ZAPA-398057 format. One line per field, with one value per atom (N, C-alpha, C): atom name; chain; y, z, x. Coordinates in steps of 0.05 Angstrom, whole numbers. Layout:
site <- c(CA, ...)
unit <- c(A, ...)
north <- c(Y, ...)
up <- c(Z, ...)
east <- c(X, ...)
***
This chain:
site <- c(N, CA, C, N, CA, C, N, CA, C, N, CA, C, N, CA, C, N, CA, C, N, CA, C, N, CA, C, N, CA, C, N, CA, C, N, CA, C, N, CA, C, N, CA, C, N, CA, C, N, CA, C, N, CA, C, N, CA, C, N, CA, C, N, CA, C, N, CA, C, N, CA, C, N, CA, C, N, CA, C, N, CA, C, N, CA, C, N, CA, C, N, CA, C, N, CA, C, N, CA, C, N, CA, C, N, CA, C, N, CA, C, N, CA, C, N, CA, C, N, CA, C, N, CA, C, N, CA, C, N, CA, C, N, CA, C, N, CA, C, N, CA, C, N, CA, C, N, CA, C, N, CA, C, N, CA, C, N, CA, C, N, CA, C, N, CA, C, N, CA, C, N, CA, C, N, CA, C, N, CA, C, N, CA, C, N, CA, C, N, CA, C, N, CA, C, N, CA, C, N, CA, C, N, CA, C, N, CA, C, N, CA, C, N, CA, C, N, CA, C, N, CA, C, N, CA, C, N, CA, C, N, CA, C, N, CA, C, N, CA, C, N, CA, C, N, CA, C, N, CA, C, N, CA, C, N, CA, C, N, CA, C, N, CA, C, N, CA, C, N, CA, C, N, CA, C, N, CA, C, N, CA, C, N, CA, C, N, CA, C, N, CA, C, N, CA, C, N, CA, C, N, CA, C, N, CA, C, N, CA, C, N, CA, C, N, CA, C, N, CA, C, N, CA, C, N, CA, C, N, CA, C, N, CA, C, N, CA, C, N, CA, C, N, CA, C, N, CA, C, N, CA, C, N, CA, C, N, CA, C, N, CA, C, N, CA, C, N, CA, C, N, CA, C, N, CA, C, N, CA, C, N, CA, C, N, CA, C, N, CA, C, N, CA, C, N, CA, C, N, CA, C, N, CA, C, N, CA, C, N, CA, C, N, CA, C, N, CA, C, N, CA, C, N, CA, C, N, CA, C, N, CA, C, N, CA, C, N, CA, C, N, CA, C, N, CA, C, N, CA, C, N, CA, C, N, CA, C, N, CA, C, N, CA, C, N, CA, C, N, CA, C, N, CA, C, N, CA, C, N, CA, C, N, CA, C, N, CA, C, N, CA, C, N, CA, C, N, CA, C, N, CA, C, N, CA, C, N, CA, C, N, CA, C, N, CA, C, N, CA, C, N, CA, C, N, CA, C, N, CA, C)
unit <- c(A, A, A, A, A, A, A, A, A, A, A, A, A, A, A, A, A, A, A, A, A, A, A, A, A, A, A, A, A, A, A, A, A, A, A, A, A, A, A, A, A, A, A, A, A, A, A, A, A, A, A, A, A, A, A, A, A, A, A, A, A, A, A, A, A, A, A, A, A, A, A, A, A, A, A, A, A, A, A, A, A, A, A, A, A, A, A, A, A, A, A, A, A, A, A, A, A, A, A, A, A, A, A, A, A, A, A, A, A, A, A, A, A, A, A, A, A, A, A, A, A, A, A, A, A, A, A, A, A, A, A, A, A, A, A, A, A, A, A, A, A, A, A, A, A, A, A, A, A, A, A, A, A, A, A, A, A, A, A, A, A, A, A, A, A, A, A, A, A, A, A, A, A, A, A, A, A, A, A, A, A, A, A, A, A, A, A, A, A, A, A, A, A, A, A, A, A, A, A, A, A, A, A, A, A, A, A, A, A, A, A, A, A, A, A, A, A, A, A, A, A, A, A, A, A, A, A, A, A, A, A, A, A, A, A, A, A, A, A, A, A, A, A, A, A, A, A, A, A, A, A, A, A, A, A, A, A, A, A, A, A, A, A, A, A, A, A, A, A, A, A, A, A, A, A, A, A, A, A, A, A, A, A, A, A, A, A, A, A, A, A, A, A, A, A, A, A, A, A, A, A, A, A, A, A, A, A, A, A, A, A, A, A, A, A, A, A, A, A, A, A, A, A, A, A, A, A, A, A, A, A, A, A, A, A, A, A, A, A, A, A, A, A, A, A, A, A, A, A, A, A, A, A, A, A, A, A, A, A, A, A, A, A, A, A, A, A, A, A, A, A, A, A, A, A, A, A, A, A, A, A, A, A, A, A, A, A, A, A, A, A, A, A, A, A, A, A, A, A, A, A, A, A, A, A, A, A, A, A, A, A, A, A, A, A, A, A, A, A, A, A, A, A, A, A, A, A, A, A, A, A, A, A, A, A, A, A, A, A, A, A, A, A, A, A, A, A, A, A, A, A, A, A, A, A, A)
north <- c(-957, -956, -940, -944, -930, -900, -893, -865, -852, -866, -854, -848, -866, -862, -838, -836, -814, -788, -786, -762, -754, -773, -767, -758, -770, -761, -733, -727, -700, -679, -686, -668, -663, -684, -681, -665, -669, -653, -624, -619, -591, -578, -592, -582, -576, -593, -589, -567, -562, -542, -514, -512, -485, -484, -459, -456, -461, -464, -469, -445, -421, -397, -396, -413, -414, -425, -441, -451, -433, -414, -395, -374, -366, -345, -319, -306, -280, -259, -237, -215, -192, -179, -156, -133, -121, -98, -73, -53, -27, -12, 3, 18, 40, 45, 65, 90, 111, 137, 152, 163, 178, 204, 223, 249, 255, 266, 274, 304, 314, 343, 349, 371, 380, 403, 401, 422, 431, 457, 467, 480, 472, 484, 496, 520, 532, 521, 508, 498, 517, 532, 552, 577, 600, 624, 624, 610, 610, 584, 562, 536, 527, 512, 501, 471, 455, 427, 420, 401, 393, 366, 364, 339, 330, 305, 295, 280, 286, 273, 260, 235, 221, 218, 226, 225, 201, 189, 166, 171, 158, 158, 184, 192, 217, 241, 242, 266, 269, 247, 249, 259, 249, 259, 288, 297, 324, 342, 333, 349, 352, 330, 332, 350, 349, 366, 395, 402, 429, 440, 423, 432, 438, 425, 429, 453, 465, 486, 511, 519, 544, 543, 520, 518, 525, 538, 547, 529, 508, 490, 473, 466, 452, 422, 408, 379, 365, 346, 332, 302, 287, 258, 250, 229, 219, 200, 205, 187, 176, 149, 136, 133, 136, 131, 156, 179, 204, 217, 234, 248, 278, 291, 319, 336, 356, 374, 403, 421, 450, 459, 476, 485, 514, 525, 552, 550, 564, 565, 583, 572, 589, 595, 580, 585, 575, 591, 583, 574, 550, 538, 536, 530, 527, 502, 501, 479, 475, 496, 495, 479, 481, 467, 488, 479, 498, 483, 498, 487, 498, 480, 488, 477, 492, 482, 474, 452, 443, 458, 469, 484, 466, 475, 460, 439, 437, 419, 432, 416, 429, 441, 460, 474, 456, 433, 415, 398, 397, 381, 396, 381, 393, 400, 421, 428, 407, 409, 390, 402, 386, 395, 387, 408, 403, 414, 401, 410, 416, 430, 437, 416, 412, 392, 401, 382, 387, 408, 409, 428, 456, 459, 485, 495, 476, 483, 490, 476, 480, 508, 516, 541, 565, 561, 582, 595, 580, 591, 599, 624, 634, 628, 616, 611, 627, 643, 660, 652, 662, 656, 668, 652, 661, 652, 640, 630, 606, 603, 579, 560, 535, 515, 489, 472, 445, 426, 409, 391, 362, 346, 317, 304, 289, 275, 246, 234, 205, 191, 168, 154, 142, 140, 127, 147, 172, 192, 218, 223, 246, 272, 272, 297, 309, 295, 305, 306, 325, 327, 341, 344, 357, 378, 403, 425, 422, 418, 414, 437, 456, 478, 502, 526, 551, 566, 572, 586, 615, 626, 654, 673)
up <- c(14, -9, -31, -35, -56, -50, -24, -16, -21, -16, -20, -50, -67, -96, -105, -95, -101, -92, -69, -58, -76, -83, -100, -127, -139, -165, -164, -143, -141, -137, -122, -117, -143, -159, -185, -204, -204, -221, -213, -188, -178, -185, -183, -189, -219, -236, -264, -274, -261, -271, -262, -240, -229, -226, -223, -218, -189, -183, -156, -138, -150, -133, -122, -132, -121, -93, -86, -59, -40, -51, -34, -23, 2, 14, -1, -7, -21, -2, 1, 18, 0, 6, -10, -5, -26, -24, -28, -12, -15, -38, -53, -75, -63, -75, -66, -82, -68, -82, -82, -105, -107, -122, -116, -130, -139, -163, -174, -174, -163, -163, -180, -194, -210, -196, -193, -181, -202, -204, -221, -204, -208, -192, -211, -206, -224, -217, -237, -233, -245, -264, -276, -279, -284, -286, -308, -330, -353, -356, -346, -351, -326, -330, -308, -313, -292, -295, -279, -289, -276, -263, -238, -224, -216, -216, -210, -183, -166, -140, -138, -130, -127, -97, -89, -61, -57, -34, -28, -1, 3, 29, 38, 63, 74, 59, 50, 36, 10, -4, -29, -24, -3, 4, 11, 26, 34, 9, -11, -35, -51, -52, -66, -51, -25, -9, -12, -14, -17, -44, -65, -91, -91, -72, -71, -54, -39, -20, -33, -55, -67, -80, -83, -97, -79, -91, -75, -77, -92, -95, -70, -65, -41, -46, -31, -35, -12, -19, 1, -4, 18, 16, 4, -12, -24, -4, 2, 19, 3, 4, -13, 0, 26, 40, 48, 38, 45, 20, 23, 1, 6, -13, -10, -25, -12, -25, -17, -34, -28, -15, 5, 21, 30, 40, 51, 80, 98, 126, 130, 142, 146, 176, 194, 222, 238, 258, 275, 302, 311, 335, 356, 381, 401, 395, 408, 406, 378, 364, 337, 318, 320, 302, 284, 259, 240, 225, 217, 200, 172, 152, 125, 105, 83, 61, 38, 25, 4, -22, -35, -60, -81, -95, -117, -108, -82, -72, -73, -75, -75, -48, -48, -23, -3, -12, 6, 23, 15, 30, 56, 77, 103, 105, 120, 122, 137, 132, 144, 169, 190, 215, 213, 213, 209, 231, 238, 257, 242, 255, 241, 246, 226, 228, 247, 253, 271, 262, 236, 226, 227, 221, 222, 251, 269, 298, 308, 298, 307, 299, 274, 264, 267, 284, 291, 266, 247, 223, 231, 227, 235, 212, 219, 200, 208, 189, 194, 178, 185, 170, 142, 121, 94, 80, 95, 83, 66, 44, 27, 39, 44, 56, 41, 45, 35, 58, 54, 75, 66, 85, 80, 94, 79, 90, 92, 114, 117, 100, 87, 72, 89, 115, 133, 143, 147, 156, 140, 121, 103, 115, 140, 153, 171, 174, 190, 173, 179, 164, 179, 165, 177, 157, 167, 150, 148, 123, 120, 107, 94, 81, 79, 84, 81, 57, 38, 14, 21, 6, 11, -3)
east <- c(151, 168, 155, 129, 115, 113, 110, 109, 135, 157, 184, 188, 180, 183, 166, 142, 124, 135, 147, 159, 183, 200, 223, 215, 195, 185, 174, 159, 147, 169, 190, 212, 227, 231, 246, 229, 203, 185, 186, 186, 187, 213, 235, 262, 264, 252, 255, 237, 214, 195, 202, 216, 223, 253, 263, 291, 298, 323, 332, 326, 325, 321, 293, 275, 248, 247, 268, 269, 284, 298, 313, 294, 298, 280, 284, 263, 265, 255, 271, 264, 257, 234, 226, 246, 254, 273, 257, 263, 249, 262, 246, 258, 275, 298, 317, 312, 306, 301, 328, 333, 358, 353, 369, 368, 396, 398, 424, 426, 448, 452, 477, 476, 499, 513, 539, 555, 575, 579, 601, 621, 646, 668, 688, 696, 716, 744, 756, 783, 803, 796, 813, 796, 808, 792, 772, 777, 759, 743, 752, 738, 724, 702, 687, 683, 684, 678, 654, 638, 613, 618, 611, 612, 584, 579, 552, 553, 534, 532, 505, 504, 479, 474, 449, 441, 423, 424, 407, 394, 371, 358, 347, 353, 342, 351, 376, 385, 371, 365, 350, 322, 309, 282, 282, 303, 306, 309, 326, 330, 304, 289, 263, 244, 244, 227, 233, 259, 268, 259, 258, 249, 219, 205, 175, 167, 186, 179, 168, 178, 169, 142, 131, 105, 82, 62, 39, 15, 16, -7, -11, -36, -43, -41, -25, -21, -36, -54, -69, -66, -68, -69, -96, -95, -120, -133, -159, -174, -196, -200, -219, -246, -249, -274, -289, -282, -296, -306, -327, -338, -332, -318, -311, -331, -343, -362, -355, -363, -361, -386, -384, -407, -404, -426, -426, -436, -422, -430, -454, -475, -499, -504, -492, -496, -471, -463, -441, -453, -444, -454, -432, -438, -416, -399, -376, -357, -347, -342, -330, -347, -373, -392, -405, -411, -423, -444, -465, -486, -480, -477, -469, -489, -493, -509, -490, -495, -478, -485, -464, -468, -479, -500, -511, -532, -537, -557, -585, -606, -633, -639, -658, -665, -678, -689, -703, -684, -658, -639, -632, -631, -625, -595, -588, -560, -543, -517, -498, -487, -485, -472, -442, -425, -397, -380, -358, -339, -313, -295, -270, -249, -232, -211, -189, -171, -149, -130, -123, -104, -116, -141, -154, -155, -161, -162, -134, -113, -86, -76, -82, -72, -91, -112, -131, -143, -152, -165, -193, -200, -226, -246, -269, -290, -314, -324, -347, -371, -394, -419, -415, -421, -419, -394, -375, -350, -355, -340, -340, -320, -328, -310, -312, -292, -292, -298, -318, -326, -322, -312, -310, -334, -350, -373, -367, -377, -374, -395, -388, -408, -430, -425, -444, -465, -458, -477, -472, -490, -487, -496, -505, -514, -492, -470, -447, -422, -404, -380, -358, -335, -312, -302, -299, -289, -259, -249, -220, -206, -221, -208, -227, -217, -232, -222, -240, -233, -226, -207, -199, -217)
***
């Protein structure tokens, strides 16, 4: 009997301290991206009317992607567990491996053994001795790296 009273009191306390929606299941909703396009259509020879169309989902993403196409800046994903450094290739080795010196490092530091990344391999970017490159170093082994970009 005492347990029943205790359960009822705790339920009443819970109901009074929170709203009823706290007991309803809540589903996270994904943010909806939308893009608004303006179209002008001539309705008369001299006047024009503007109509607004709102795009959602894939079409909105496609519209935003098309606006980004003409830009020449390099967009990269941000990686938090790698160290990016600028380097110069000093030796070319077999199997797409290169020995590189880090720019601004003291002469006593040993060179980094770097391989080329998948995108550079895919698009047949040629890397020669003396090229300036961007290297991603692993925080676990600072003597090995991955060449991710060749400077022009």
